[in-house]
N, C-alpha and C positions, 0 to 999 in steps of 0.2 A: 584599109583606110587608117590613117594616123590618128591616134587618140592622144590628145593633149594631157589627159588625166593619167596616162599610163605611167605606173610606178613600178620599179623593179624591187623585189625583195631579195636580198642576198643574205643567206644564212651559212655561216662557215664553222666547220668543226676541224679537229686536227687532221681528219682523213678526207673530208668532203666539202665541196662548195656547192650549194644549191642556189640557183639564180632563176627567179620565176617572176613573171608579171603578175601583180596582184589580182588583176581581173581574171587570171587563169585559175586562181584558187577558188574552189567552190566551198569546201569546208576543211576543218582540221578536227580530227577526233583523237581524244586521249586513248592511250593503250598502255596502261600502267606507268612505267617511267619513260615511255616513248610516246610519240604522237604520229599519226597517219595524216599526211598532207594529201588531200584529194584534189586533183586538177580536173578541168573540164572534160578531159579525155577519159575519165572514170578511173584512172590508175592511181592507187595509193602509193606514196613514197614515205617509207618509215624513217622517222627522224629521232635522234637520240635526245630529244628535249621533251620536258613535260609541257602540257597545254599553257601553263602560266607563262612560259617563255614567249610563246606566240602572242599571248595577250599584250605583253610589253612591246614586242616588235611591231605589232599592228598599230599600237597607240602612237608610235613615232611617225607613222605615215602621214604624208600631207593630207591625203584623202583616205580616211579610215572607213571602209565599208564593212568592216567585220564586227560581229556582235557575238558575245558570249551567250550560249544557251545552256543553262545547267552547269554541271560539274565537268561534263566530258566532251563538250562541243563548242567550236567557234564556226559561225557560218558567214558567208559572204551575203549581205543583205540583198545585193542585186539578183540573186539566184532564188530568193524565197518565193515560192509559188503558192503553196497552201500550208496554213497552220491549223492543225485540227486538234483542239484541246481534248476533245472526247476520246478519240482513238490514240491520243498522245503521240501524234505523228506530225512530222515536218517534211513537206515535199519540196525539194529543190529542183527547178528547172530553168531553162533558158534556151535561147536560140542556138547557142554553141553546143549544148549538151545533147548527147544521143539519149533519148529517154529521159529519165529523172532519177534522183536520189530519193530514197524514202528512209528517214531517220526517225529514231525514237528519242523522245525527251519527256521529261516529267511535265505534269499539268501546270505546275507553278512556273516553271521555266518558259513553257509556251505562252501562258497568259501574259507574263512580262514582255515577251518578244512581241506578241500581238499588239499590246498597248504601245510599245516602242514605235512599231511600224505605223500604227494609226495616227499617232501623234506627229510623226515626222513629216508627212506630206511627201509628194514625189518631186524631188529635185532632179530635173533632167540633166 
């Protein structure tokens, strides 16, 4: 089915071009000077950018569904399934994912995320 909100993210380096639909990105996780881009198929793609770079790229999108969670994570809000502050876990799930991703985050970061999602209401 065609999605009118479909946006492409193009990230180019001297040696590589990565072109991906934003809805296919589940989360981005910092790894030192690199970042791992996780797609709905569960496979990470290591990129030679810090997380800060993705923050800026996502903010330029027409529809930015990405939110920063703490220092080392940016997640696609559409995949957020459970925010558990006590166990400091974030579960990401969705109809396209096989199973789910279980991520760790600080209590502070998760509290902020929970408040953000609660305020937002569900825009279909």
